[in-house]
C-alpha positions in Angstrom: 214.5 -81.4 -57.9 217.1 -79.2 -58.7 217.4 -75.3 -59.3 219.8 -74.6 -62.2 221.0 -71.2 -63.1 224.6 -70.2 -65.4 225.9 -67.5 -66.6 228.3 -67.0 -69.7 230.1 -63.4 -70.1 230.2 -61.9 -74.0 232.0 -63.8 -76.4 235.1 -61.7 -76.9 238.4 -62.1 -80.3 241.1 -60.2 -80.6 239.4 -57.5 -79.0 236.5 -57.9 -80.5 232.7 -57.9 -79.0 230.4 -60.7 -80.7 227.1 -59.2 -80.1 224.8 -62.4 -80.0 226.3 -64.5 -77.5 226.7 -64.6 -73.4 223.1 -65.3 -71.3 221.8 -65.7 -67.7 220.1 -68.6 -67.5 217.1 -69.8 -64.5 215.2 -73.5 -64.3 213.9 -75.9 -62.3 214.8 -79.8 -63.4 212.7 -82.6 -61.6 214.2 -85.8 -62.3 213.2 -89.7 -61.6 215.9 -92.1 -60.9 215.9 -95.9 -61.1 218.0 -98.1 -58.6 218.3 -101.1 -61.9 220.6 -103.6 -59.2 223.7 -103.9 -58.7 225.1 -100.5 -58.2 223.8 -99.7 -61.6 221.2 -96.5 -62.0 219.1 -94.9 -64.6 217.6 -91.1 -64.6 215.2 -89.0 -66.1 215.6 -85.6 -65.8 214.4 -82.0 -67.9 215.2 -78.9 -67.7 212.4 -76.0 -67.1 213.2 -72.2 -67.9 212.4 -69.7 -65.7 214.0 -67.2 -66.3 216.2 -66.1 -69.1 218.1 -63.0 -70.1 220.0 -63.4 -74.1 222.2 -60.8 -75.7 221.0 -59.2 -78.6 219.6 -62.2 -81.2 221.2 -64.9 -79.7 219.3 -68.1 -79.8 217.7 -69.5 -76.6 216.2 -72.7 -75.9 213.1 -74.1 -74.3 212.6 -78.0 -72.2 215.7 -80.1 -72.7 215.6 -83.8 -71.5 218.0 -85.6 -69.8 218.5 -89.4 -69.7 220.7 -91.3 -67.7 223.1 -94.6 -67.1 225.6 -94.8 -64.2 227.5 -97.0 -61.8 228.4 -96.7 -58.3 232.2 -97.9 -57.5 
C-alpha cells in the first residue's frame, strides 16, 4: 500500500503563465506483487485519487492501472 502526493506548479514560458497547467494530487495505491522465481517478480497496482486540485480547466484523470515486471540482481 502506498500513499502518493504530487504537486506541479503552473507552467511559465517567456514570462507568460499558462492557466490550465499545474495540480496537486493525493492518491492511495494498493498493489499486488508476485514472486515468479529466479530473482524475477511481477506487480499490478491501481492509483485511486483521494484529492485533486487542478488549475483552471486542466484535465484530471481518474484511477490509473499499472503493471510491472522486475528483476533483482
